[in-house]
Every structure is written in C-alpha cells, then in structure tokens.
PAVOTOR-996346 format. One record per residue (C-alpha): x, y, z; residue in three letters. Coordinates in steps of 0.05 Angstrom, whole numbers, padded with zeros to 5 digits. Each point is the difference from the previous one (the first is absolute). Layout:
<vopas>
<vopa xx="X" yy="Y" zz="Z" resn="ALA"/>
...
</vopas>
This chain:
<vopas>
<vopa xx="00039" yy="00259" zz="-00215" resn="MET"/>
<vopa xx="00051" yy="-00049" zz="-00030" resn="SER"/>
<vopa xx="00002" yy="-00072" zz="00023" resn="TYR"/>
<vopa xx="00063" yy="-00016" zz="-00039" resn="ALA"/>
<vopa xx="00048" yy="-00035" zz="00047" resn="LEU"/>
<vopa xx="00061" yy="00040" zz="-00023" resn="SER"/>
<vopa xx="-00035" yy="00067" zz="00009" resn="GLU"/>
<vopa xx="-00027" yy="-00018" zz="00069" resn="VAL"/>
<vopa xx="00067" yy="-00026" zz="00022" resn="LEU"/>
<vopa xx="00035" yy="00064" zz="-00024" resn="ALA"/>
<vopa xx="-00041" yy="00040" zz="00050" resn="LYS"/>
<vopa xx="00020" yy="-00043" zz="00059" resn="ALA"/>
<vopa xx="00059" yy="00003" zz="00047" resn="GLU"/>
<vopa xx="00033" yy="-00068" zz="00011" resn="ARG"/>
<vopa xx="00019" yy="-00013" zz="00073" resn="ILE"/>
<vopa xx="00047" yy="-00057" zz="00019" resn="GLU"/>
<vopa xx="-00003" yy="-00016" zz="00074" resn="LEU"/>
<vopa xx="00051" yy="-00044" zz="00034" resn="GLN"/>
<vopa xx="-00039" yy="-00036" zz="00055" resn="THR"/>
<vopa xx="00021" yy="-00056" zz="00048" resn="PRO"/>
<vopa xx="-00040" yy="-00048" zz="-00045" resn="SER"/>
<vopa xx="00033" yy="00024" zz="-00065" resn="GLY"/>
<vopa xx="-00007" yy="00052" zz="-00054" resn="LEU"/>
<vopa xx="-00070" yy="00029" zz="-00011" resn="GLN"/>
<vopa xx="-00017" yy="00040" zz="-00062" resn="VAL"/>
<vopa xx="-00056" yy="00052" zz="00004" resn="TRP"/>
<vopa xx="-00027" yy="00050" zz="-00050" resn="HIS"/>
<vopa xx="-00031" yy="00064" zz="00024" resn="VAL"/>
<vopa xx="-00041" yy="00053" zz="-00036" resn="TRP"/>
<vopa xx="-00009" yy="00070" zz="00029" resn="ASN"/>
<vopa xx="00047" yy="-00015" zz="00057" resn="ARG"/>
<vopa xx="-00003" yy="00070" zz="00028" resn="ALA"/>
<vopa xx="-00075" yy="-00005" zz="00014" resn="ALA"/>
<vopa xx="-00028" yy="-00022" zz="00067" resn="SER"/>
<vopa xx="-00048" yy="-00057" zz="00016" resn="HIS"/>
<vopa xx="00042" yy="-00058" zz="-00026" resn="PRO"/>
<vopa xx="-00037" yy="-00057" zz="-00034" resn="LEU"/>
<vopa xx="00034" yy="-00068" zz="-00005" resn="VAL"/>
<vopa xx="-00019" yy="-00048" zz="-00055" resn="LEU"/>
<vopa xx="00016" yy="-00075" zz="00004" resn="LEU"/>
<vopa xx="-00006" yy="-00039" zz="-00065" resn="HIS"/>
<vopa xx="-00023" yy="-00071" zz="-00015" resn="GLY"/>
<vopa xx="00036" yy="-00066" zz="-00008" resn="GLY"/>
<vopa xx="00050" yy="-00009" zz="-00058" resn="SER"/>
<vopa xx="-00003" yy="00075" zz="-00006" resn="GLY"/>
<vopa xx="00035" yy="00065" zz="00016" resn="SER"/>
<vopa xx="-00018" yy="00073" zz="00009" resn="TRP"/>
<vopa xx="-00024" yy="-00003" zz="-00073" resn="CYS"/>
<vopa xx="-00066" yy="-00030" zz="00025" resn="HIS"/>
<vopa xx="-00016" yy="00073" zz="00016" resn="TRP"/>
<vopa xx="00023" yy="00031" zz="-00065" resn="VAL"/>
<vopa xx="-00070" yy="00026" zz="-00016" resn="ARG"/>
<vopa xx="-00011" yy="00029" zz="00069" resn="ASN"/>
<vopa xx="00062" yy="00035" zz="00028" resn="VAL"/>
<vopa xx="-00006" yy="00065" zz="-00039" resn="GLU"/>
<vopa xx="-00072" yy="00012" zz="00018" resn="ALA"/>
<vopa xx="00010" yy="-00020" zz="00072" resn="LEU"/>
<vopa xx="00061" yy="00045" zz="00008" resn="SER"/>
<vopa xx="-00033" yy="00065" zz="-00020" resn="GLN"/>
<vopa xx="-00006" yy="00022" zz="00073" resn="ASN"/>
<vopa xx="00039" yy="-00050" zz="00039" resn="ARG"/>
<vopa xx="00065" yy="-00040" zz="-00001" resn="ALA"/>
<vopa xx="-00009" yy="-00069" zz="-00030" resn="VAL"/>
<vopa xx="00050" yy="-00054" zz="00018" resn="TRP"/>
<vopa xx="-00001" yy="-00065" zz="-00040" resn="ALA"/>
<vopa xx="00044" yy="-00057" zz="00026" resn="LEU"/>
<vopa xx="00030" yy="-00058" zz="-00038" resn="ASP"/>
<vopa xx="-00019" yy="-00050" zz="00054" resn="THR"/>
<vopa xx="00061" yy="-00037" zz="00028" resn="PRO"/>
<vopa xx="00013" yy="-00061" zz="-00044" resn="GLY"/>
<vopa xx="-00037" yy="00031" zz="-00059" resn="LEU"/>
<vopa xx="00019" yy="00053" zz="-00051" resn="GLY"/>
<vopa xx="00067" yy="00032" zz="00014" resn="ASP"/>
<vopa xx="-00002" yy="-00011" zz="00076" resn="SER"/>
<vopa xx="00043" yy="-00055" zz="00030" resn="GLU"/>
<vopa xx="-00029" yy="-00063" zz="00030" resn="LEU"/>
<vopa xx="00008" yy="00002" zz="00076" resn="PRO"/>
<vopa xx="00038" yy="-00060" zz="00027" resn="PRO"/>
<vopa xx="-00046" yy="-00059" zz="00009" resn="GLY"/>
<vopa xx="-00062" yy="00036" zz="-00025" resn="ALA"/>
<vopa xx="-00052" yy="-00045" zz="-00033" resn="LEU"/>
<vopa xx="-00068" yy="00034" zz="00004" resn="ASP"/>
<vopa xx="-00039" yy="00061" zz="00023" resn="ALA"/>
<vopa xx="00009" yy="-00015" zz="00074" resn="ASP"/>
<vopa xx="00076" yy="00007" zz="-00008" resn="ASP"/>
<vopa xx="-00005" yy="00070" zz="-00030" resn="LEU"/>
<vopa xx="-00035" yy="00045" zz="00050" resn="HIS"/>
<vopa xx="00062" yy="00010" zz="00042" resn="GLN"/>
<vopa xx="00044" yy="00019" zz="-00060" resn="PRO"/>
<vopa xx="-00056" yy="00047" zz="-00022" resn="LEU"/>
<vopa xx="-00001" yy="00032" zz="00069" resn="GLU"/>
<vopa xx="00075" yy="00010" zz="-00004" resn="GLN"/>
<vopa xx="-00008" yy="00039" zz="-00065" resn="GLY"/>
<vopa xx="-00058" yy="00040" zz="00027" resn="LEU"/>
<vopa xx="00039" yy="00019" zz="00062" resn="GLN"/>
<vopa xx="00058" yy="00026" zz="-00042" resn="LEU"/>
<vopa xx="-00048" yy="00041" zz="-00044" resn="LEU"/>
<vopa xx="-00052" yy="00024" zz="00050" resn="PHE"/>
<vopa xx="00030" yy="-00011" zz="00070" resn="ALA"/>
<vopa xx="-00059" yy="-00015" zz="00046" resn="ASP"/>
<vopa xx="-00054" yy="00035" zz="-00041" resn="HIS"/>
<vopa xx="-00061" yy="-00040" zz="-00022" resn="ALA"/>
<vopa xx="-00014" yy="-00003" zz="-00074" resn="VAL"/>
<vopa xx="-00060" yy="-00016" zz="-00044" resn="ASP"/>
<vopa xx="00012" yy="-00066" zz="-00034" resn="MET"/>
<vopa xx="-00031" yy="-00036" zz="-00060" resn="VAL"/>
<vopa xx="00013" yy="-00074" zz="-00011" resn="GLY"/>
<vopa xx="-00018" yy="-00034" zz="-00065" resn="PHE"/>
<vopa xx="-00008" yy="-00076" zz="00000" resn="SER"/>
<vopa xx="00065" yy="-00029" zz="00030" resn="PHE"/>
<vopa xx="00018" yy="00071" zz="00023" resn="GLY"/>
<vopa xx="-00064" yy="00000" zz="00041" resn="GLY"/>
<vopa xx="00024" yy="-00062" zz="00036" resn="LEU"/>
<vopa xx="00065" yy="00034" zz="00018" resn="VAL"/>
<vopa xx="-00038" yy="00062" zz="00023" resn="ALA"/>
<vopa xx="-00045" yy="-00044" zz="00042" resn="GLY"/>
<vopa xx="00058" yy="-00031" zz="00037" resn="PHE"/>
<vopa xx="00031" yy="00069" zz="00009" resn="LEU"/>
<vopa xx="-00063" yy="00031" zz="00028" resn="ALA"/>
<vopa xx="-00007" yy="-00056" zz="00050" resn="ALA"/>
<vopa xx="00073" yy="00002" zz="00024" resn="SER"/>
<vopa xx="00013" yy="00075" zz="-00004" resn="TYR"/>
<vopa xx="-00068" yy="00029" zz="00016" resn="LYS"/>
<vopa xx="00023" yy="00073" zz="00005" resn="GLN"/>
<vopa xx="00033" yy="-00002" zz="-00068" resn="ARG"/>
<vopa xx="-00063" yy="-00002" zz="-00043" resn="VAL"/>
<vopa xx="-00045" yy="00061" zz="00002" resn="LYS"/>
<vopa xx="-00053" yy="-00027" zz="-00049" resn="ARG"/>
<vopa xx="00002" yy="-00066" zz="-00039" resn="LEU"/>
<vopa xx="-00031" yy="-00013" zz="-00068" resn="VAL"/>
<vopa xx="-00003" yy="-00072" zz="-00023" resn="LEU"/>
<vopa xx="-00006" yy="-00012" zz="-00075" resn="VAL"/>
<vopa xx="-00020" yy="-00069" zz="-00024" resn="GLY"/>
<vopa xx="00038" yy="-00035" zz="00055" resn="ILE"/>
<vopa xx="00003" yy="-00076" zz="00009" resn="PRO"/>
<vopa xx="00007" yy="-00034" zz="00067" resn="GLY"/>
<vopa xx="-00074" yy="00003" zz="00017" resn="LEU"/>
<vopa xx="-00013" yy="-00075" zz="-00008" resn="GLY"/>
<vopa xx="-00041" yy="00011" zz="-00064" resn="LEU"/>
<vopa xx="00050" yy="00006" zz="-00057" resn="SER"/>
<vopa xx="-00016" yy="-00042" zz="-00061" resn="ASN"/>
<vopa xx="00053" yy="-00045" zz="-00030" resn="GLN"/>
<vopa xx="00015" yy="00027" zz="-00069" resn="ILE"/>
<vopa xx="00001" yy="-00063" zz="-00042" resn="ALA"/>
<vopa xx="00022" yy="00029" zz="-00066" resn="ASN"/>
<vopa xx="00066" yy="00031" zz="00023" resn="MET"/>
<vopa xx="00060" yy="-00023" zz="-00040" resn="ARG"/>
<vopa xx="00073" yy="-00008" zz="00020" resn="GLY"/>
<vopa xx="00065" yy="00012" zz="-00035" resn="PHE"/>
<vopa xx="00052" yy="-00048" zz="-00028" resn="ARG"/>
<vopa xx="00073" yy="00014" zz="-00004" resn="ALA"/>
<vopa xx="00002" yy="-00012" zz="-00075" resn="ASP"/>
<vopa xx="-00055" yy="00051" zz="-00017" resn="MET"/>
<vopa xx="00013" yy="00056" zz="-00050" resn="THR"/>
<vopa xx="-00017" yy="00071" zz="00021" resn="LEU"/>
<vopa xx="-00062" yy="-00003" zz="-00044" resn="GLN"/>
<vopa xx="-00023" yy="-00063" zz="00035" resn="GLN"/>
<vopa xx="00012" yy="00032" zz="00068" resn="ARG"/>
<vopa xx="-00042" yy="00060" zz="-00022" resn="TYR"/>
<vopa xx="-00056" yy="-00048" zz="-00020" resn="GLU"/>
<vopa xx="00001" yy="-00028" zz="00071" resn="VAL"/>
<vopa xx="-00001" yy="00070" zz="00029" resn="HIS"/>
<vopa xx="-00060" yy="00018" zz="-00042" resn="ARG"/>
<vopa xx="-00036" yy="-00063" zz="00022" resn="ASN"/>
<vopa xx="00015" yy="00011" zz="00073" resn="ASN"/>
<vopa xx="-00018" yy="00074" zz="00000" resn="LEU"/>
<vopa xx="-00069" yy="-00019" zz="-00027" resn="LEU"/>
<vopa xx="-00006" yy="-00058" zz="00047" resn="ALA"/>
<vopa xx="00011" yy="00038" zz="00065" resn="ILE"/>
<vopa xx="00016" yy="00074" zz="-00009" resn="MET"/>
<vopa xx="-00043" yy="00034" zz="-00053" resn="LEU"/>
<vopa xx="-00071" yy="-00002" zz="-00025" resn="HIS"/>
<vopa xx="00012" yy="00040" zz="-00064" resn="ASP"/>
<vopa xx="00046" yy="-00034" zz="-00050" resn="GLU"/>
<vopa xx="00009" yy="00065" zz="-00038" resn="ALA"/>
<vopa xx="00045" yy="00025" zz="00056" resn="LEU"/>
<vopa xx="00053" yy="-00051" zz="-00016" resn="ILE"/>
<vopa xx="00049" yy="00041" zz="-00041" resn="THR"/>
<vopa xx="00072" yy="-00015" zz="-00019" resn="PRO"/>
<vopa xx="00022" yy="00048" zz="00055" resn="GLU"/>
<vopa xx="-00040" yy="-00037" zz="00051" resn="LEU"/>
<vopa xx="00029" yy="-00067" zz="-00022" resn="LEU"/>
<vopa xx="00070" yy="00030" zz="00006" resn="ASP"/>
<vopa xx="-00017" yy="00024" zz="00070" resn="MET"/>
<vopa xx="-00027" yy="-00068" zz="00020" resn="GLN"/>
<vopa xx="00061" yy="-00036" zz="-00027" resn="GLU"/>
<vopa xx="00048" yy="00045" zz="00039" resn="ARG"/>
<vopa xx="-00041" yy="-00007" zz="00064" resn="ASN"/>
<vopa xx="-00006" yy="-00076" zz="-00003" resn="VAL"/>
<vopa xx="00074" yy="-00009" zz="-00012" resn="LEU"/>
<vopa xx="00016" yy="00038" zz="00064" resn="ARG"/>
<vopa xx="-00049" yy="-00039" zz="00044" resn="ASP"/>
<vopa xx="00041" yy="-00037" zz="00053" resn="ARG"/>
<vopa xx="-00061" yy="-00014" zz="00045" resn="LEU"/>
<vopa xx="-00033" yy="-00062" zz="-00028" resn="ARG"/>
<vopa xx="-00036" yy="-00033" zz="00058" resn="ARG"/>
<vopa xx="-00064" yy="00040" zz="00009" resn="ARG"/>
<vopa xx="-00031" yy="-00048" zz="00050" resn="ARG"/>
<vopa xx="-00033" yy="00056" zz="00040" resn="ILE"/>
<vopa xx="-00040" yy="00024" zz="-00060" resn="ALA"/>
<vopa xx="-00040" yy="-00065" zz="00003" resn="ARG"/>
<vopa xx="-00012" yy="00005" zz="00075" resn="SER"/>
<vopa xx="-00048" yy="00041" zz="00043" resn="ASP"/>
<vopa xx="00057" yy="00036" zz="00036" resn="ALA"/>
<vopa xx="-00030" yy="00070" zz="-00010" resn="MET"/>
<vopa xx="-00063" yy="-00021" zz="00038" resn="LEU"/>
<vopa xx="00043" yy="-00010" zz="00062" resn="GLN"/>
<vopa xx="00046" yy="00060" zz="-00010" resn="LEU"/>
<vopa xx="-00058" yy="00049" zz="-00009" resn="GLN"/>
<vopa xx="-00017" yy="-00007" zz="00074" resn="THR"/>
<vopa xx="00067" yy="00033" zz="00016" resn="GLN"/>
<vopa xx="-00006" yy="00059" zz="-00047" resn="TRP"/>
<vopa xx="-00016" yy="00066" zz="00034" resn="THR"/>
<vopa xx="-00003" yy="00046" zz="-00060" resn="CYS"/>
<vopa xx="-00060" yy="00016" zz="-00046" resn="PRO"/>
<vopa xx="-00004" yy="-00049" zz="-00057" resn="VAL"/>
<vopa xx="-00030" yy="00005" zz="-00071" resn="PHE"/>
<vopa xx="-00009" yy="-00053" zz="-00053" resn="GLY"/>
<vopa xx="00001" yy="00009" zz="-00076" resn="ILE"/>
<vopa xx="-00014" yy="-00059" zz="-00046" resn="TRP"/>
<vopa xx="-00013" yy="-00010" zz="-00074" resn="GLY"/>
<vopa xx="-00068" yy="-00029" zz="-00015" resn="GLN"/>
<vopa xx="00031" yy="-00053" zz="-00044" resn="ASN"/>
<vopa xx="00058" yy="-00019" zz="00045" resn="ASP"/>
<vopa xx="00017" yy="-00072" zz="-00021" resn="ALA"/>
<vopa xx="00022" yy="-00017" zz="00071" resn="LEU"/>
<vopa xx="-00070" yy="00014" zz="00027" resn="TYR"/>
<vopa xx="-00046" yy="-00023" zz="-00056" resn="ARG"/>
<vopa xx="-00064" yy="-00021" zz="00035" resn="GLY"/>
<vopa xx="00022" yy="00023" zz="00069" resn="SER"/>
<vopa xx="00012" yy="00075" zz="-00006" resn="LEU"/>
<vopa xx="-00064" yy="00014" zz="00039" resn="HIS"/>
<vopa xx="00029" yy="-00034" zz="00061" resn="LEU"/>
<vopa xx="00061" yy="00043" zz="00009" resn="ILE"/>
<vopa xx="-00030" yy="00059" zz="00036" resn="GLN"/>
<vopa xx="-00029" yy="-00044" zz="00055" resn="ASP"/>
<vopa xx="00066" yy="-00037" zz="00006" resn="LEU"/>
<vopa xx="00034" yy="00066" zz="00016" resn="LEU"/>
<vopa xx="-00049" yy="00018" zz="00055" resn="SER"/>
<vopa xx="00051" yy="-00013" zz="00055" resn="ALA"/>
<vopa xx="00041" yy="00061" zz="-00020" resn="CYS"/>
<vopa xx="-00018" yy="00074" zz="-00001" resn="ASP"/>
<vopa xx="-00027" yy="-00004" zz="-00071" resn="LEU"/>
<vopa xx="-00021" yy="00070" zz="-00024" resn="HIS"/>
<vopa xx="-00018" yy="-00018" zz="-00071" resn="GLY"/>
<vopa xx="-00003" yy="-00057" zz="-00049" resn="PHE"/>
<vopa xx="-00003" yy="00018" zz="-00074" resn="HIS"/>
<vopa xx="-00008" yy="-00042" zz="-00063" resn="VAL"/>
<vopa xx="00018" yy="00030" zz="-00067" resn="LEU"/>
<vopa xx="-00039" yy="-00028" zz="-00059" resn="PRO"/>
<vopa xx="00031" yy="-00028" zz="-00063" resn="ASP"/>
<vopa xx="00067" yy="-00010" zz="00034" resn="ALA"/>
<vopa xx="00040" yy="-00062" zz="00018" resn="GLY"/>
<vopa xx="00051" yy="-00015" zz="00054" resn="HIS"/>
<vopa xx="00049" yy="00055" zz="-00022" resn="TRP"/>
<vopa xx="-00055" yy="00052" zz="00010" resn="VAL"/>
<vopa xx="00046" yy="00061" zz="00006" resn="GLN"/>
<vopa xx="00031" yy="-00015" zz="-00068" resn="TYR"/>
<vopa xx="-00065" yy="-00017" zz="-00035" resn="GLU"/>
<vopa xx="-00042" yy="00059" zz="00025" resn="LYS"/>
<vopa xx="00053" yy="00051" zz="00022" resn="PRO"/>
<vopa xx="-00043" yy="00063" zz="-00001" resn="ASP"/>
<vopa xx="-00056" yy="-00030" zz="00042" resn="ARG"/>
<vopa xx="00049" yy="-00034" zz="00046" resn="PHE"/>
<vopa xx="00041" yy="00063" zz="00011" resn="ASN"/>
<vopa xx="-00061" yy="00042" zz="00016" resn="ARG"/>
<vopa xx="-00027" yy="-00053" zz="00047" resn="LEU"/>
<vopa xx="00066" yy="-00010" zz="00037" resn="LEU"/>
<vopa xx="00009" yy="00075" zz="00011" resn="LEU"/>
<vopa xx="-00071" yy="00004" zz="00027" resn="SER"/>
<vopa xx="00017" yy="-00055" zz="00050" resn="CYS"/>
<vopa xx="00064" yy="00037" zz="00021" resn="LEU"/>
<vopa xx="-00017" yy="00074" zz="00003" resn="PRO"/>
<vopa xx="00055" yy="00047" zz="00023" resn="ILE"/>
</vopas>
C-alpha cells in the first residue's frame, strides 16, 4: 500500500461544504460504503496527518477526513480561537453530510480536543470515540526544545526548524523525516490560523468526559513527548467516561498513526468493528 501523498490524494473525493461558519474542506475515501468514520487531525495540520491510514481504514467503510476549520484548506470561523470554538462548526458540517446519524470519530491530538467538546455538546452525534494522544488532561509536558520561525528565514532554514520540531514533539524515529514530510509540514504550518492553543495545556477533557455518553477508546504512542513520565496515569484519568480500551503502541511517538501505521490501523479497526 502506497503512503505517497499524491497517490493517496488521487484516490479521494474532495468535498467543499458551505456551512454557516464558513467553507469546510473534507476528503473522503470509499464514499459509497456504509459505516462512516470521521478523522480529525492535530494542530498545525490537515487531513494529511492521516495519509498513512486512510487507504487501509477505507477498505470496508467510508472514511471522511476533515481539514479542521481554521486549519488546512477550511476557513477560520468568525472569532474562533481554540478547540472550544470549533465543535459547533464541526456539527454544522456533520449535519450536512450525515443528517442526524451518529458516526464513529477519531481525534488525534488537537483534533481530540475538538471531538471532546463535540461529544459533550452533541451527545447523539458520536457513536464511538477514539482519542489518539490528546492533550487537555492536565499532564502535558512543556516541550522546551521547540523552535519558532523568523520572517527572514530561507526555505532551507524553515525546513531545519520543521525537522527540529517534528523530532521534539511529533516523531520518535528520525528516519521518517523525508523531504516529502518536510514539504507537508511546511504547507500545513503556513495554513494554521489557530495559534492560541490554551486548552491543550489545561485539564478540560477531564471535565468534558463526564458528559460523554458514547464508548471511548484511547491509543497512545509509548514515546509520546507530551506524556514522558506520565503516560501510566492517563487510563485512570479517563475513568469518568465509558472507557472500553486504552492501548499503547511501543516505539512510537506522539504522531503514532504516522509512525506505526500498520499496527495503528489494525488496532483502530479492532476498536471499531462493523
């Protein structure tokens, strides 16, 4: 199975939705299949965070990957600053796509925060919820070696920053940082209009989980930089929701679905049988 971005994208249908909160861009694989699965990507990202997953996941079901409003190609909703401003726009898109039908949903990192707010406010919307390396649990480490960008940087200098930051927070295996991945990261970062991220450093998910009514699963990478030294605490912290399984994949960092796609895909499908 190819993981090349251009080849994966060529197999998708691009959907542009006009919602009351602005244009939303979705990509769908195997649209004619039943049992829709909605994927929400991480911060400073786009649907491409799932480039190594969508083909495998869409063999027997429709897979819908959103560019979260304010990220990727989707417009920033008026006044939106953080995850708590995005669950209503997300619901607007879901209503247009699926009417009142509940869907399985997977939220990676920042996308898990958005899913958490959605599952609390629109309880009947989410059939099953899978949280992948989410922040907002009151435990996330500060990543000290992240670097920022200057306006006068050359493209090569920007790519050096991307490489540093991918290793600092996203990936455990440096060998995965290819020219294509750096191109992807550059394009994603340039389209990020949501810069605040205050909720990621809070414990908001601990409160929201008490309002979720759907089955919940967790998938984390063993070497997730956000939870170095505290990964063992997460399962107990999620005890106030209907947690059906908590899984840790070895030799993987925060971006676990990119780093260990085969194992992740098999595990996710086992959590969400159809």
